[in-house]
N, C-alpha and C positions, 0 to 999 in steps of 0.2 A: 712616305721618301726612304729613300736608301740610304742617303746621305754617307756616300761611300768616302770614306775618309782616307784608305789606301791609294787614292787617286789624288789627293792633293800632297802638293810638294811643300809649302810651306805653313805652319802653326806657329802660335805662340801663347804659351798660358804666362801668368803671372798672378803677382799676389800671393797666397798661403795655398791656393787649391792646387793639389798635385796634377800632373796629367794622366800618368796610372789610373790614379782613380776613377777619372771620368773616363776612360776607356774602358775600367773594367764595368762600369753601370750599363754603359751602352752596351757591353758586351752581355753580360749580365740578361739585359733586359731580352735581349733576341733570343739568347738562349734557353730562357726560363720557360717560354710557351713559342712554339712556331707558327701555330694557329693561325693566327691573321699575317703573317706575315710568312706564310709557308712560301711565297712565290719570287719573296726579295732575297736579293743575296744577303750575306751574312755581313756584316758590319765588319767584324773584325774577326780572327780565327785565335783559336789557344795559342801560346806562346808565340805567337807574332804581333805583339801589344806592343807601338811604336808613339815616339814623343817628336811633334813637328816642333822645332825650335826654329827655324826661319821665319821671317815676316816677310808675305806677298802683301803689296799694296790692294787697296781695295779696288776695285772697278770705279772708274768716275760716274761720279752722280748717284751711286745706289746710296749711300748713308744708311737711313734707319727708315728708310720706304715701308721695307715687307713688316716689319713689328717696333710701332711706334713706343713699345715699354724700352725696345734695349737704347742702355745709354751711353754717349759717344763721348769720349776726353783725348785730351791730345796730349801727346807726353814731352813736349816742350820741342821736342828737336825735329818736330813736321809730320813724327807718325800721327794716326788716327786709331785709339785703340776703340774696342767695343763690348760691351761687358752683356753677357745674358743675367736677365733679371731672374731666373730660375736656380741655378748656382754658382753666380758669381767668375763664371769663364770669360776669360776675355782672349778677344782677336785682332786682329787688322783686316780682316778681311770679311765682309758684310753678308755675302754669299755664305762662307762655309758657318758663321754665326745664327743664320736664319735656318741653315737649314739642321742644325744644333737645337735651336728653340723648338722647329716643328716636331722634332725627334722626342723633347719633352711632351709638347701636347699630344704628339701620339699615343706617349706610353701612358699620359697619364687617362686619355678617353679609353684605350683600350682596359684600365685599372677599372675604369668606372663599368664598361659594359661586362669587366669577369663578375664584379660586384651582383650587376643587376643580373646574370645568370645564374651566380649563384644561391642569389633572394630566390628567385622563379622557383628554382629546380628546391630548396628548403620551404618554399610554400606549397609547392607539389607532392613534397614528400609529408608534412605535414597532413595535406587534405587527404591522403590515402592512409594517413594514419588513423585520422579522424573518424572515415570513413569504415574505415576496418571496426575500430573502438563500437560505433553505432553500430554498424549490423551485428557484432557480438553482443553489445546489448540489446537488441532489440531480438534476439535471438534467445538469451534469459529472459527477456520479458514475455514473450510467446510461449516459453516452457512451465514459466512460474504461473502465467494464466491457466494455462492447461490441467497444472498441477492442482491451481485453486478451485477451477470448476469439476473436476473429478470430486475433491475433498466437500466442496458443497452442492454435490450433484448437480452440477450444470451441463456435464458432459454430454450430455443426449445416450446415456448408457441404459435407459430404460428407468422405470419408477418402482411402486410399490409391489405389483402385480410380478414383473419381471423378478426382483431380488426374493419375493417369496417363494418362488416356483424354484429358482435356482438354487436357494438354501436348503429348501426341502430336497432335490435332488442329494442334496451332498449329505443330508441325512441318513436318508435311504443308501447312499453309497457307502458310508461310515458304520451301519446298522442299528441308528438310533432312532430308525423308524423304520416301520413296516409297509409294505408298498401298499396293501390295504387303507392305511391309515392315510398315505400321502394322497392317495385318489379321495378319501374323501373329504381331507382338509382341502384340497386342491377345489373341491366341488360345492364347497363353505364359504371358500373364498370369492369365488366366482359370483358367486349368490350375494354377498355383503357388496361386491362392488357393483354389480346392477342396480340391487335396492339403495346404494349410498349408506347403509346403516351397517355401525360397528358390529361385529360378531361377537364381542362380549368376551372373548376367550381371554383378554387383558386385564380383565376388570376384576376390582376387588372391592367389594362394597360394605359398609359397615363398621369401618377405619373410627372413624371418627366418634361416634357413638360409644365402640368402645375404649376409647381414648377417654371421653368423658368420666364413665362408667369408675376405671382407673383412679383417676384423677380425685375423685370423691371421697373415696378409701384408701387410698397408696401414695403414694410422692409426699414424703414430711418435707424435704426440703424445698418445694415448690411453695411460695407466698400465694400466690395467684395465676390464673391460667386462663387464655382467650383459646376458644376455640373456632372456625369458622362454620357457618351451616354446615350440614351433611354434604361430605364430598366423598366421590368415588375414585380409586387410583386404577392409573390406564398405566402400564407399561411397553416396552419398544418390546415389538414380536419380529420374527423371519425376515418380514416385509419392510420395516422401517429401522432394522436395528442400527446404529451408526449416524443416523439422520433425523429421527423422526421425534427428537424430542420436545420441538415447540410444538406439536400438532397433538403428541399426546398429553401436552398440560393445557393445552386448549380444551381438551375432553372433560379433563377434571376439573375445570373452571367451568365448562358448560354445564355438567352434571349437576354441579351444588346451583347454576342457577335455574336450571331446571327446576329443582324441587322446592323453587323459591316460589309462591305466588307472583310475588310484584312484579315477577318478569315474564310472565303466562302471556300478555297482550303481544310484546317483542318476539317471543318464541312459537305464535303460534303454528310456524310453519318448520319450525326445526323442534319434533317434540321426541323426537329420538337421538341417541348420540351418532354421529356420521362418521362414514370414514375416513382415512387419512384421504385419501384421491377425491373424497367428496367437499372434506375440508379445503383440498387445494381448489378445487372448482367455486368454493363459495370466497375465497379471497380475490381468485380473478374477476367474481362478478362483483367485488367490492373495488376492485380498479377500474374494471369498466364503466361505474355507476361515477369515477370522478376521483377518488381518494387515492393520495397519494402517489401521483404519477412519476416521480423522481423512483421511489420504490419499486413500481412496479417497471420500470424500464430497466433496471438493477437487473430482473428475472426475465427481460423480453417479452413482459407481459405475459408468462404462462410458467405455471406451478403443474398443474395435471401431467399425467406420464413423466415425473421427473424425481429426483430423489434429493430436491433442494431445499437446503434448511431455511426456517422462517425463524424470525425473532419478534420483538417488542413491536417494531413499528406496523407489522404485518398482523399480529394480534390486535394491536388497537383499530387498525383499519377493519377488520373484520366487525370486530363488538362493536361498531357507531356503523358501519351498515347495516346491521341489526338493530339499531337503536336503543344500544344498552350505551348509555354514558358511562365514560373511562376516562383516565389520562396517563402519562407517561411522566414517571419522576426517574430521573437522572441521576445517579451517583456517582459523578465522574472522575472522582478521585476520591483516594482514602482520606478521612476524618478522625482517624487515632493512630495510635502508635504503631509502629512495625506493619503498615499497610492496612490499618483494619479500616473500619467500617462502621464504628457507634452512631452514626447519624442516620445508616438505615437500618437500622434495630429502632431506634428513637421513633424513626416515623411511621413504623408499622403499628407500636405501641399505641401511637396516637390514634392511627387506624382503626384499632378494636376499640379502644377504650373510649373513644370522641361520645357516644352517645349512654354512656357510661351504661349498658344493658348488665343488669345481674345484680345492680349495686353494689357491696361489699364480699357480695359469695366469692369464695376461692375458684369454683368452676365456673365460668361464664363461656355457657356454648350462646355464642352471637349469630345474629341473624346475615352478620357480613360476609361477602363471597370470599373465597380465598384470592390470594395475589401472585399472579404470575411473575419470575423473578429471573432474569435473564443475565447473563456473564457470556464472556468471550467463548464459544465451543460448547454451550451448553445451557439450560435452561431447568428450572423445577418450578413446586407451587407452593406457596406458602400457606400451608393452612391453619397455622395456630402461633403463638406464643407463650412462653412462661417468664415469672419474674422469681426470681430466687429471693429466700430470707436473707441473703447477702445485697440484696437489689441488683443485683446481675441477670441480664436479660438472655435468654436464649430462644433460637427460631424452631418452628417444627414445618418440616419441609416432607416434603411427598417426592420421591427422585423416577421420573420412570424408568430410570436403569434399576430400579429393584423391582425383581420378579415378584410373580402371586404366589411363591411360597415362602418369601420373605415377608409379605404384606399379611399373610395369613399368621404370622407370629403373633401381628400384633393383637388379634381377634381373640388370643391363647394369652392372655399377656398375665406374665407371671409377676408377684408381689416386687419383684426386685426390679423390676421397670428394664431389666434389660435388652428388652426388644424396641424402646426407646432409641435407643444407640442408635441407629437405621434411620430417623427423623429430626432428633437432636442437633443443630449447629450453634454454638457458642460466637461471641464476639470474634475471638481470635481463629476461627475455622475458615472464616468468611475471607480471606484476603487477594481476591483477584482486584484488578486496579480499577476496575468499574463494575458497577452493575445496575441495570435497569429493571423498573417494575413496571405491570400493567395494572392498576386497581381500579374497579367496578364501583362506583357509586351512582346507581339509580336507571334512570330512562330519559331519552329525547325525544322531542316533539317532532315531526315533520320539519319544522322549521328549524330545530336546533341542529336536527342531521343534514342539513343541506347548508348550514351556516361552516359546521363544520369540515364539513366535505370540500368548500370551497377554502376554510382555513387550511386543510390539509396539502394543498399547492405547496406549500412550504410548512412541512412537518415538525414543530418544534416539541420541545418538553420541559418542562420542571426542573430545574440544575440543581442540586443541592451537594456543595454549600453554592 
């Protein structure tokens, strides 16, 4: 409605409400946003605000028909006054007041519509911002996932063979390897891959026997020491450097089991140390039997030809598929001051001393297999335990990161025991947030193996504490 007050001849305002205020309000409303009213005449023009004070009688019979909420009063001299229910404006012409009230309603509806449009715009902007942030987050997640794939060897960049050849080429380029040696080692590697047997280039044997001899004659500060049954050390090579520690530790554990006749029946098909690609295939075979399907899905059921890291769960699945009885112990949080794990050391002490092999002898060369020890980013093999005269405990570890040259020094052990620094780890030296061990403890019947396979649908561990 245009409500052209400039065409009106008479109007009267009463009470405390000033005429100019109403006119300014109406004028401001129209000036504020011409959008919905752009085709209508302006109600008032600036500097032409007028006040109408004459009274014109309302049309006969109109009364308050258009707006029932409009109140009417009699002035006492025969004049009928009509009051706006929204701003208390009074006048004597009902038509003028009806148009005035309609103007209030139109302004109210326009304001509501503006609020709705503002809300819709805000929602649209927020939706666009959410989509942008979600897109950026998805991009970051994809990049992080690719980074993790590269880190853990799941990026389809090749496996042991490809890395071995690439690193040998670098050695030749740097002058550290002669071309004839490159071709010889390449031929040896290809033969090893074809047979599935490790070529033994990274193996150091006889370390446990050398340690037993050393402790019997030297090491005055050691009260007692327990050693695993014979274990060969295997270190990382050009083909698995940076990712092969889990496989090398399995080779160490297997080397001890192969020297123990108790496990001959379980290992009759595995009489020699397998190569890393062969171990990958053996784990895949365990998955196909039904072991640890959740873990298998993590690797897309494929290890062979990759540089994928493995951990305690894969070692457990592989050993159990070979009918070797073992368990996973999870030291999921520190149990000592300054982030240490004394409960881990105590558990390993009980493992070695449970059968009281050797009685009260200082050096106890037990029949116990070594223990697979895993923490975030690396794994090692526990081959023994020292108990000092002050009752403190010290683990003896074989680390795949130690080279054959370093391990050879243990075979020529000096009386001061400096070579043992490679192996010794005290309680204060192991401060990772979490450790897992895989400990071997006998053999399984076919029925027990099947039961453990079913139980591995949801692989569990013993948690300490």
